[in-house]
C-alpha positions in Angstrom: 43.7 0.5 70.7 41.4 -0.2 67.7 41.9 -3.5 65.7 40.2 -4.3 62.4 39.7 -7.7 60.8 38.6 -8.8 57.4 36.0 -11.7 57.2 36.9 -14.0 54.3 40.1 -16.1 54.7 40.4 -14.7 58.2 37.3 -16.2 59.9 35.5 -17.8 57.0 37.4 -20.0 54.4 37.0 -20.2 50.7 35.0 -23.2 49.4 37.3 -26.2 49.6 36.7 -27.3 46.0 37.5 -24.0 44.3 41.2 -23.0 44.0 41.9 -19.7 45.8 43.8 -18.4 42.7 40.6 -18.8 40.6 38.5 -16.9 43.2 41.1 -14.1 43.4 41.3 -13.9 39.6 37.5 -13.5 39.4 37.4 -10.7 41.9 40.4 -8.6 41.0 41.6 -7.0 37.9 44.2 -4.4 37.1 43.4 -1.6 34.8 46.6 0.3 33.7 48.3 -0.9 36.9 45.6 0.5 39.1 43.9 -1.8 41.7 40.4 -2.5 40.6 37.7 -5.1 41.7 35.1 -6.4 39.4 31.5 -5.8 40.4 29.9 -9.1 39.4 27.3 -9.4 36.6 23.8 -10.9 37.4 24.8 -14.4 36.2 28.0 -14.3 38.2 26.1 -13.1 41.3 24.1 -16.3 41.1 27.2 -18.4 41.1 28.8 -16.4 43.9 25.6 -16.8 46.0 25.9 -20.5 45.6 29.6 -20.6 46.6 28.9 -18.3 49.6 26.2 -20.7 51.0 27.3 -21.6 54.6 27.8 -25.3 53.6 30.6 -24.2 51.2 32.1 -21.6 53.5 33.7 -23.4 56.5 34.8 -21.5 59.5 38.5 -21.1 60.3 38.1 -22.4 63.9 41.7 -21.6 65.0 41.1 -17.9 64.2 37.6 -17.8 65.7 39.0 -19.4 69.0 41.8 -16.8 69.1 39.3 -14.0 68.5 37.1 -15.4 71.3 40.1 -15.1 73.7 41.1 -11.6 72.8 37.6 -10.3 72.7 37.3 -10.9 76.4 39.8 -8.1 76.9 37.6 -4.9 76.9 40.5 -2.4 76.8 40.8 -2.8 73.0 38.0 -2.4 70.4 37.7 -5.0 67.7 35.9 -4.3 64.4 34.9 -6.6 61.5 35.4 -4.8 58.2 34.4 -6.8 55.1 34.1 -5.6 51.5 31.3 -8.2 50.7 28.9 -6.7 48.2 25.2 -6.1 48.8 23.9 -9.2 47.0 25.7 -11.3 49.6 24.0 -9.7 52.6 21.7 -12.5 53.5 24.4 -15.2 53.3 26.8 -13.0 55.2 24.3 -12.5 58.0 23.6 -16.3 58.1 27.4 -17.1 58.4 28.0 -14.5 61.1 25.1 -15.8 63.2 25.9 -19.5 62.6 29.5 -19.1 63.7 28.8 -16.6 66.5 31.0 -13.9 65.0 28.9 -10.8 65.9 29.6 -11.2 69.6 33.3 -11.0 69.0 33.3 -7.4 67.7 32.3 -4.0 68.9 30.8 -3.4 65.4 30.8 -4.8 61.9 31.0 -2.9 58.6 30.1 -4.3 55.2 30.3 -2.9 51.7 26.6 -3.1 51.1 26.7 0.0 48.9 29.0 -1.9 46.5 31.9 0.5 46.5 35.4 -0.6 45.3 36.6 -2.8 48.2 39.9 -1.0 48.7 38.2 2.4 48.8 35.5 1.1 51.2 38.0 -0.4 53.6 40.3 2.6 53.5 37.4 4.9 54.4 36.3 2.7 57.3 39.8 2.2 58.6 40.3 6.0 58.7 36.9 6.7 60.2 37.4 4.2 63.0 41.0 5.2 63.6 42.1 1.6 63.3 45.6 1.1 64.7 46.1 -2.5 63.4 44.3 -4.2 60.5 44.5 -7.7 59.1 43.4 -8.9 55.7 44.2 -11.7 53.2 44.4 -9.4 50.2 48.0 -8.1 49.8 47.3 -5.7 46.9 44.4 -4.1 48.9 46.7 -3.8 51.9 49.5 -2.2 49.9 47.0 0.3 48.6 45.6 1.2 52.0 49.0 1.1 53.8 50.5 3.7 51.5 47.7 6.1 52.4 47.7 5.3 56.2 51.2 5.5 57.5 50.2 5.5 61.2 48.2 2.2 61.0 50.0 -1.2 61.0 48.7 -3.6 58.4 49.0 -7.4 58.4 48.7 -9.7 55.5 47.5 -13.1 56.8 48.9 -15.9 54.7 50.1 -19.4 55.1 53.7 -19.1 54.0 55.6 -15.8 55.0 56.5 -13.7 58.0 58.2 -10.6 56.8 58.0 -6.9 56.5 57.0 -5.2 53.3 57.6 -1.7 54.6 57.3 0.5 57.6 53.7 -0.4 58.3 52.9 -3.6 56.2 53.8 -7.0 57.5 53.0 -10.6 56.6 52.0 -13.0 59.3 50.9 -16.6 59.5 48.8 -16.4 62.6 46.5 -13.7 64.0 48.4 -13.6 67.3 51.4 -12.1 65.4 49.6 -8.8 64.9 49.7 -8.3 68.7 53.5 -8.6 69.1 
């Protein structure tokens, strides 16, 4: 079975001093009800580079430890699929090495060609024949789940465990995607 995992808010947390709602508002926008992500301008890229510095992006140790446990089982393939843009490449590489994340996955895929995140992830999930995928972005998951009925999608959040449809579920811990 092939499992896919997002990076941010799954293994790497948001900066502790910036509210998650503000970060989400800066990244996403709706245009006529269509999911759309803003490609940051040059001044905003500078700000994002600062907030993506490893000092401001603590690891989510509980999820990393869980991933260390399940990655020992070689009968499944685990993939890291992140929509981080190209200007974050160096800081992303630093974080992955610092927290030992590369060794936990068969392969890692990043949006370094700066495509729309939901379209990038949808293409990678289809290409890798992912059976189960977890992310913290519910609108993104809703978009992808509607187009991939055979894949089970999991929204990792801190509050809810419920089904949103036949193939989209909310979970509060990574282990729940294996039930």
